[in-house]
N, C-alpha and C positions, 0 to 999 in steps of 0.2 A: 504494500500500500504506500502511495506517495503521501508524505506529510508536507503540508505547505501552510503558509500563513494566508488566511482568506483575504480577498481584496476588500471586503467590507469590514471596516474597523470595528463597528459595533458587534458584528457577528464574531469576529476574532475575540473581542473582549468578553462576550458572553461565554464562549467556549473556554476561555482562560479562567473566568469566574467559576465555572463548573469544575475545572481542574484544581482550583484552590481548595475545593471541598474534599479533595483526595482522589486517589486512583480507585477505580472500581475493584481492583484486586485487594487493596488495603481495606476497603469497605468500612472504615471506622465510622464515618458519617453515614454512609449508605445503609449500614445495618440499623441505625437508629432513626432513619428518616422514613416517614410514611409507612410504618410497620403495619398499620391497619389495612393497607392496600395490597398486601401479600406480593410485593415485588413489582407491581404495576408501574409505579413511578420510576423506579430504577430501570425497568425495561424500556420505558418511553424515552428516558434520557439516553440510554445506550443506543436505541434505534435511531434517535434523532442525530446523534453524533456520527453513527455509522453511515447514515444517509449522506450527511454533509461531507464525509470523507470520500464519497463517490463522486463529488463535484467534478473532479478531473475527468472522470469517465462519461459523465452526463451533465455538462454545464447548463443545458437548457432546463434542467430540473432545479437549479440553484434556488430561485425565488420560492418555489413551492416548498422545498425541503427546509429552507431557512425560516420561512413563515410558519410552517408546521412545528418545527423545533421550538421556536420562540413561543408559539401558542401553548405548547405543553409546559414549557418552563413557567409561563405566567400562571397556568392552571395549577400546576403541581406545587408551586411555592406560594400559592394564595392561602390565606387563612380566613376563618369565619368570625373571629373575635379578637379583640386586643390581647386577651390572655393567651390564645393560641399563637398569635404573632410574636408575643414576648417569649414564649416557650421555644418557638422555632429559632428566633434570633439568638437566644441563649445557647441552644444546641449547636448552631452554626459557630457562634463565637468561641465556645469551648473546644470545638473541633479545629479551628484554624488559628487560635491565638492563646498565648499563655498570659495575656494581659487582661484587661477588663472585658470579659466575654460578652456582656450585654451590649456595650458600646460598639465593639467590633462587629458583632453579629447584626446589630441594627443597621449599621452603615453598609455592611455587605449585602444584606437583604434588600435595602433600598436601591443599591447600585445594580444588583442582579435584576430586580423588577424593572427599573428604568431602562436598562440596557436591553432586556428582552422586549420591552414595549417598542423601543426604537427599531429593533430588528423586525418585529412583527409589522410595524407600520411601514418601514422602508422596503419590505419585500412583498407588500400587498400589491395586487394587480391594478388597483385603481390609479388612474393618472389624472392630473389636474386638467389636461386638455380634454380628455374624454368626459370628465365630470362637468366641465363647463359646457360642453356641447350638449350633454343630456339635459342639463338644467335650463339651458337657453331654449331648447326645443319644447320643454314641458310647459303646459298651460298654467296660468295663474288660477287660483281657486275661484275667482269671480267668473272665469270662463267655465261655468258650471258643467255643461255637457262634456266638454273636452276633459275637464278635471275628473269628473266621475268615471269616465271611460278608463282612466288609469287603474282604478280599482279592479276592473274586469280583465285586465291584461295578464 
């Protein structure tokens, strides 16, 4: 397998952030993360990174794979409450730092989420030109008949 630095700086950063959490063979973090999912999260991270490694072989799939990977990172590192978020930040902090685990984990998690969001956004297929064209052609709501026909399409 060819190892290379990705042309996308945010994607490169996202992969590096995942790497900071440890190698999958060490599994210190990966053993304690999302244990209720019985390996699902771990498998999605592995699958996403493996897909991105194939970019050299299938460059036309880059946007899809990057978007999909970022989507899973956003989903899998999401929490449903401030308490769960604090617990995840502490787990991350204890894994990657011998310093103040909560501060380090909180910053890491914020960076991971922001970076994943940028990768997700920048590898989405929506373009400004296409969006402008669609909205320019779309009727205003006061053009009642045309506007209502949008609901039926």
